N, C-alpha and C positions, 0 to 999 in steps of 0.2 A: 504493500500500499504507500503510494506517494503522500506525504505532507508537506502540502505547504502553508510557510508561517509568515503572516503578514505580519512586522513589527509594529507596537504602535510607537504613537509621536504625536501624541494627544499634548502632553508634559514641553511645555517648551524652553525649562529651565530652571533654576532655581534662584534664583536675584531673589523673588520675592515669596512673603509665604505663602503654601499653598493649605487651603482650608476647604475642606468638606461641611455637609448640613443635613442630615434627612428630613422634608420635608415633603406632604401630602401633592401628590401628583391629581392630573384628571385622567378620569380612563382615555387608553391608549398605547401605540408602541414610544418607546422613546430608543436611540441607541448612542454609543458612548458616544462623547465628543457633539453634542447635538446642543445648541441654543435654544433655555429654554425663558420663557419672562412667566412671571406671576400677578392669576387673573385677582384684582383688591377688591371684587367684590365673595368671593369666596376663599379665597388665601390659597391657591391649589396653583398650582405651579401646571404649566402647559409650554405643546411646540412658541418660540416663536413668532413674532409677524410683523411687531412693530419693535426694531430694536430700541425705543428711548425707555422699554420697559424691561429690556432686556434684565435676568433676576441673576443664572446660573448656565452652568454644564452638567449634564445627563456625567455623571460617574459609570457607568454601562448597563449596557442595555437592559431596557425594563422592559417589563410587560403589565400595564395593571389593563385588570379588566375589570373591576368594578369600581372598586376605593382602595387605597393605598399609597402607600409610603415609599421613598425610593432617596439615594443622593443624587444632592448635583454637589459639585466644587461652585464657590461663591466669593475665591481669590485665587490667584499663582498670575503663572506664564504662560499659554498656552499656543501649542502650536495652528498656524490655518489650514495647513495641511492635514490634523490630523479630525479635524471638525465637521462638524454635518452643521451650515449656515445654510443651505439651500440659496433663495434668491435673496438675498440678507447683503447688503449697502459694506465692505471691511473695513472701509474708511472708515462708517458714522460706525462700526464694532467695537473701533479702536479710538477710540473719543470716547464712547458711552463709557466703555470699562477702564476705560482710566480713574474717571468719576468714582468707582464702586469696584476696586482691586482688583483688579481681571488687567494682565497687560496678554498683549499677543507679539507673535515674529512665525516668520519667514508669510509674509504677502506673499 
């Protein structure tokens, strides 16, 4: 059996402390490295559609079927090449990220 190993490059450095927290998520599938935001009404994490509401980065692949808790990174240095950002603007992510203790490399 041939196994392909994909290196994990999400963490972009150790220049700033890496912090995690457990928090409630909305129902859905989330990938490691996915940018998420917080719903200000429910206080649940959901997929990020508005960079100005960015709250963290998903720590590991997660499937939330009903109501569940998972971990996100809330501070640290991250590598864009290891992230799931879809069509979100990298420059805006960098600017907002600096305000909340998240920094990005490899643009």
